[in-house]
N, C-alpha and C positions, 0 to 999 in steps of 0.2 A: 446414559446421560440424556436429559431431557431434550426435546426440542428448543423448551423456552431457555435452558441452562446453556445449550450448546449457543445459541445467538445473544445471550445476554452475556456469554465468558470473550465472544469472538468481538462484539461493539467495544466491551470494555477494554478490551486487550488493544484494539484498533486506535480506542480514543486515549487508551492511555500514553500509547507510544506519541501521536499526537501533540500530545499534553509536553511531554518530554521534548520534543522537537522543538517548541515552541518557547520552551522555558531555556532550552539548552544551545541550540541552534541558530535560532533566529536573533537573540541581543547581539553575538557576535557577528553575524552577517551585515544588522545594522550599523553597528559598529567600526565597521572598515568599508562596508559598502561592495566589497567584492567578491560578489557570488561564484564569478568562475575560480576564482582561490579559494573559496567553499569547497565547492567541489575538488578542485585537485589535492586540497590535504587529506582526501580520502586516499590518496596513493602514495603517501610520504614515505612510506615503507613498505616491502614484501608483506609483511603481516595484514598493514592497513588497504593495498590493494587488493589483496588476496578476499578480503571483507567485502569490500566497496564493488570488486568484479561481479561475486557472488550475489550481492544485491543489484545489480544492473541484470545479470541474468535469470535473478526471480523475476523482476517488473518484465522482461522478454516475455518468459515461459508464463507469467501470469494474463499480459496483452493477447498473448495464443490462444489461452482457456479459455478468455473473456470473447475474442471475436470469432470460435469457434461454438460455442454455446450459444452465441448471437444468432448463429447463422443456423444452428440444427435444432435448437430447444425455444429460438425465440425469446430468450433471456434480455430484458430490454434494460437501458439507461446503465450498462456494463463501463460504458466512457468515465463516467463520475469516477469510479474507484481507476481508471487508468492515470484519470491527472491527481487524483488522490493518494497514488503510486510514485509520481513523482516528487510532491510537496504535499503530505511532510513526509511518505515516505510507503515502502511496499506493505509494510504490517498495517497500515491504516487502509491502504487500499486493498487491501485480499481479505481483511476484515470486512470491509465495506462491501464486497463482491459476494462472498459468504452469506450476508444478512440479503442484499439485494435477490439471487439467485434461489436462496430460501423460500423469500416472497413470491418470488414466478413459479418454484414447484407447486405450492398452494394457490394460486389462482388458476391454474392448470387442472388440480383435481376436484 
């Protein structure tokens, strides 16, 4: 797979999830105004709780990875990916970090 295809797919998938989140979750939260309830809805049964916990741990692992690479490889602007990992979600945050990381690698070369 070429680097261009890799980065294009990462950006597309991250953006696709952001659009899904915008169209699916934001209207419901705006209607109810209950942000905490929206978060808690991810834990309404064991299956949802399993997926929600997975997402939280994925964000924590992503945060660890971003902080580590900032310190050891000098990758800057990873904090943007962490913010995007909260809203709209880890898929968008992780995709953003992959693009940021690749750009940082090419600046070094």
